[in-house]
C-alpha positions in Angstrom: -14.2 -18.0 -0.5 -12.8 -15.4 1.9 -9.4 -14.0 1.3 -6.9 -13.1 4.1 -3.8 -11.0 3.3 -1.0 -11.0 5.8 1.3 -8.3 4.4 4.5 -6.5 5.0 6.2 -9.5 6.6 9.8 -8.5 7.3 11.0 -11.8 5.9 14.5 -10.6 5.2 15.2 -9.9 8.9 17.0 -12.6 10.9 15.0 -11.4 13.9 11.7 -12.2 12.2 13.0 -15.7 11.4 13.7 -16.1 15.1 10.3 -14.8 16.0 8.7 -17.4 13.8 10.5 -20.1 15.9 9.8 -18.5 19.3 7.2 -17.5 20.2 5.9 -18.3 16.7 2.3 -18.3 15.6 1.1 -21.4 17.3 -2.6 -21.0 16.9 -2.3 -20.1 13.2 0.2 -22.9 12.7 -2.3 -25.5 14.1 -4.9 -24.3 11.6 -2.4 -24.5 8.8 -1.2 -28.0 9.4 -2.5 -29.2 6.0 -2.5 -25.9 4.2 -2.0 -26.4 0.4 -0.1 -23.9 -1.7 -2.5 -22.7 -4.4 -0.2 -20.3 -6.2 2.8 -18.1 -5.7 4.6 -15.3 -7.4 7.6 -16.4 -9.4 11.0 -15.3 -7.9 12.1 -11.9 -9.2 15.8 -10.9 -9.5 14.6 -7.3 -9.0 12.4 -8.0 -6.0 14.3 -5.6 -3.7 14.2 -2.8 -6.3 10.6 -3.4 -7.7 8.4 -0.3 -7.6 5.4 -2.2 -6.2 5.5 -4.2 -3.0 4.6 -7.9 -3.1 1.3 -7.1 -1.3 0.5 -4.5 -4.0 1.4 -7.0 -6.8 -0.9 -9.7 -5.2 -3.7 -7.2 -4.9 -3.4 -6.4 -8.6 -3.4 -10.1 -9.3 -6.5 -10.8 -7.1 -8.3 -7.8 -8.5 -7.5 -9.0 -12.0 -5.6 -5.9 -12.8 -2.2 -7.5 -13.4 -2.8 -7.3 -17.1 -2.2 -3.6 -16.9 1.3 -2.0 -16.7 3.4 -4.2 -14.6 4.9 -1.5 -12.4 1.9 0.8 -12.2 -1.2 0.4 -10.0 -4.5 2.3 -10.4 -4.6 3.3 -6.7 -5.5 7.0 -7.5 -8.5 6.0 -9.7 -9.8 3.6 -7.0 -9.2 6.2 -4.2 -11.0 8.9 -6.2 -14.1 6.6 -6.2 -14.0 6.4 -2.4 -13.5 10.2 -2.1 -16.3 11.0 -4.5 -14.0 13.0 -6.8 -13.7 10.6 -9.7 -16.1 12.6 -11.9 -13.8 15.6 -11.5 -11.3 14.1 -13.9 -11.9 12.6 -17.4 -12.0 8.9 -17.3 -9.2 8.6 -19.8 -6.9 11.1 -18.1 -4.0 9.6 -16.0 -4.5 10.4 -12.4 -2.0 10.4 -9.5 -2.3 10.6 -5.7 -0.2 13.2 -4.0 0.9 13.0 -0.3 2.5 16.1 1.3 5.6 14.9 3.1 8.9 15.8 4.6 12.3 14.8 3.1 15.0 14.6 5.7 18.5 15.6 4.7 21.1 13.1 5.9 24.9 13.2 5.6 24.8 12.0 2.0 21.2 11.1 1.2 17.6 12.2 1.5 15.0 10.0 3.3 11.3 10.2 3.3 9.7 10.4 6.8 6.2 9.0 7.6 3.7 11.7 6.5 1.4 10.7 9.3 3.9 12.1 11.8 3.7 15.6 10.3 0.5 16.3 12.2 -0.5 18.5 9.3 -3.6 20.5 10.1 -6.3 21.3 7.5 -5.6 25.0 7.6 -1.9 24.5 7.0 -2.5 22.1 4.2 -5.0 24.5 2.5 -2.4 27.3 2.7 0.2 25.1 1.1 -2.2 23.9 -1.5 -3.3 27.5 -2.4 0.3 28.5 -2.8 1.1 25.9 -5.5 -2.3 25.5 -7.2 -1.4 28.3 -9.8 1.9 26.4 -10.6 -0.1 23.3 -11.5 -2.7 25.3 -13.5 -0.1 27.2 -15.5 1.7 24.0 -16.4 -1.5 22.3 -17.6 -2.0 20.0 -14.6 -5.3 19.5 -12.7 -5.0 19.7 -8.9 -7.6 18.7 -6.3 -7.5 18.9 -2.5 -9.4 16.2 -0.5 -7.7 15.8 2.9 -4.5 17.3 4.3 -2.5 14.2 3.3 -4.4 13.3 0.2 -4.5 15.4 -3.0 -5.0 14.4 -6.6 -3.4 15.5 -9.8 -4.0 14.7 -13.5 -1.8 15.2 -16.5 -1.1 13.2 -19.7 2.5 12.6 -18.8 1.4 10.4 -15.8 0.4 7.6 -18.2 4.1 6.5 -18.2 5.2 7.6 -14.8 6.3 4.7 -12.5 6.4 5.4 -8.8 6.8 3.7 -5.4 4.4 4.1 -2.6 5.2 6.0 0.6 5.6 2.9 2.7 7.9 1.4 0.1 10.1 4.5 0.1 10.4 5.3 3.8 13.7 4.8 5.5 15.6 4.5 2.2 17.5 6.9 0.0 14.7 8.4 -2.0 17.0 8.9 -5.0 16.2 5.3 -6.0 12.5 5.6 -5.4 11.4 8.9 -7.0 9.9 8.8 -10.5 12.6 8.6 -13.1 13.1 8.6 -16.9 11.9 10.9 -19.6 8.2 10.4 -18.8 8.7 11.9 -15.3 10.5 15.0 -16.4 7.3 17.2 -16.4 6.6 16.0 -12.9 10.1 16.6 -11.6 10.1 20.1 -13.1 6.8 21.0 -11.4 7.9 19.4 -8.1 11.0 21.6 -8.1 8.8 24.7 -8.4 6.6 23.4 -5.6 9.5 22.9 -3.3 10.9 26.4 -4.0 7.5 27.9 -3.3 7.2 26.1 0.0 10.7 26.7 1.2 9.9 30.0 3.0 6.1 29.7 3.1 4.5 31.1 6.2 2.9 27.8 7.1 6.3 26.1 7.1 7.9 28.9 9.0 5.2 28.6 11.7 5.8 24.9 11.9 9.5 25.5 12.3 8.8 27.8 15.2 6.8 25.1 16.9 9.6 22.6 16.3 7.8 20.7 13.6 9.3 19.5 10.3 8.4 21.5 7.3 6.4 20.1 4.4 8.9 20.1 1.6 7.7 17.6 -1.0 4.8 15.9 -2.6 5.0 12.2 -3.0 3.2 10.8 -6.1 1.9 7.2 -6.5 -0.8 5.1 -8.0 -0.9 6.5 -11.5 -2.0 3.4 -13.3 -5.1 3.2 -15.5 -8.3 1.5 -14.4 -10.0 -0.3 -17.3 -13.4 1.2 -18.1 -15.3 -2.0 -17.9 -13.5 -3.4 -14.8 -15.4 -4.9 -11.9 -13.8 -5.8 -8.6 -13.6 -9.4 -7.5 -13.1 -8.5 -3.9 -14.9 -6.5 -1.2 -12.9 -5.1 1.7 -13.9 -6.1 5.2 -12.9 -2.8 6.8 -10.6 -2.7 9.8 -8.8 0.6 10.3 -6.4 -1.1 12.7 -4.9 -3.2 9.9 -5.2 -0.7 7.0 -2.1 -0.5 4.8 0.4 2.0 6.1 0.8 3.3 2.6 -1.9 6.1 2.4 -2.4 5.7 -1.4 -3.1 2.0 -1.0 -5.3 2.4 2.0 -7.5 5.0 0.2 -7.6 2.8 -2.9 -9.0 -0.2 -1.1 -11.8 1.9 0.3 -12.8 2.5 -3.3 -13.7 -1.1 -3.7 -16.8 -0.5 -1.7 -18.3 2.0 -4.0 -17.6 0.6 -7.4 -20.2 -1.3 -9.4 -20.3 -5.0 -8.6 -20.6 -8.0 -10.8 -21.9 -11.1 -9.0 -20.5 -12.5 -5.7 -17.4 -10.7 -4.3 -14.9 -12.5 -2.1 -14.5 -10.8 1.3 -10.9 -9.5 1.9 -9.4 -9.0 5.3 -6.0 -7.4 5.9 -3.4 -8.0 8.6 -0.5 -5.6 8.7 2.5 -7.6 10.1 4.9 -4.7 10.2 2.4 -2.6 12.2 2.0 -5.3 14.8 5.7 -5.9 15.2 6.8 -2.3 15.3 6.9 -1.7 19.1 7.0 -5.0 20.9 7.7 -7.8 18.4 6.9 -10.6 20.8 3.6 -9.1 22.1 2.7 -8.0 18.6 3.3 -11.5 17.1 1.0 -12.9 19.9 -1.7 -10.4 19.0 -1.3 -11.2 15.3 -1.6 -14.9 16.0 -4.8 -14.4 17.9 -6.4 -12.2 15.3 -5.3 -14.3 12.3 -6.2 -17.6 13.8 -9.6 -16.3 14.8 -10.2 -15.1 11.3 -9.1 -18.4 9.7 -11.3 -20.4 12.1 -14.3 -18.3 11.5 -14.0 -18.4 7.7 -13.5 -22.2 7.8 -16.5 -22.6 10.0 -18.7 -20.5 7.8 -17.5 -21.4 4.3 -15.6 -24.6 4.7 -12.3 -23.0 3.8 -10.2 -19.9 3.4 -7.3 -18.6 1.3 -4.4 -17.0 3.1 -1.9 -14.9 1.2 1.5 -14.2 2.8 3.3 -11.2 1.3 6.9 -10.6 2.4 9.6 -8.4 1.0 10.4 -10.5 -2.1 7.2 -12.1 -3.3 3.8 -13.5 -2.2 2.3 -17.0 -1.7 -1.3 -18.1 -1.4 -2.4 -21.2 0.6 -5.8 -22.8 1.1 -7.0 -24.0 4.5 -10.0 -26.3 4.8 -12.1 -27.7 7.7 -10.5 -30.4 9.8 -12.7 -33.2 8.4 -11.3 -32.5 5.0 -7.7 -33.1 6.2 -5.7 -36.0 4.9 -3.5 -37.8 7.4 -0.7 -38.2 4.9 -0.5 -34.4 4.2 1.1 -32.1 6.7 2.5 -28.7 5.9 5.6 -27.5 7.7 4.5 -24.1 8.8 7.8 -22.2 8.7 8.4 -23.3 5.1 5.3 -21.3 4.1 7.3 -18.2 4.7 10.4 -19.5 2.9 11.6 -17.3 0.0 9.1 -14.5 0.8 
């Protein structure tokens, strides 16, 4: 059965609650009149501080990877498959994804800006990479460049490093979201040397002259292990418009297409709520309603049913929707309650 994931729902926002009332998601609500809750994540007291988003946690669950470390995800290993560099690292060596980024200094905090807004060109990224590659080598780390905003690093210490993704960390004081604890000490020491090397680097000085922010940090994420005999239960139906805004997660999902398969794989389609609501919430919600209802209707028509997972800011919930002739008149789901507690 096809899986639909509606993720990054800003459920803690009163404005979003109002949007669900007016204009709402009328076409989707009509199709969900008798949606049945299949499963949902248990409430977590630490939901606001959890390293992984509810969407990431559901993906680990759906991919049957939630038996691994609870606060780690193997996004780097999956992404390396998509990038064709998996064989460059020993299978038993912890691997992390690195994203060059800019930390903005505020009055009393540091905040992570969206790396996509850096407009980092390949030649600039290569210069910055070349400047720090010797630091990694001397410290016993393996470093690999793939794209300007996607590098890989491997080191034994990453086995116990817990991190948050770029999208999870943006707009917050990064002090609470950077890798902590004794296991992350080697990474923090290396990162300090990287930042000092880049502080007056020619590529950054040229960016400053053009009025662009400097590249002053590397954000690490996705250091979890991928079991050797693991096989994906999902295949991604690619849609760049609704790819996750977290670059590590987006790259990881592309890796599902190139891994060995075992039997039938459930198609997975993604719908990024936050991206749709970013500029014009009303228009964005209308567009989201049209896309989501069309996907639900098509899946029900083809397969007789579909599973829709709603991932908010606290937890996730999966409902099942079946064809109209399977509906029971005494069952009727109250659509807004499907979002309650997310």
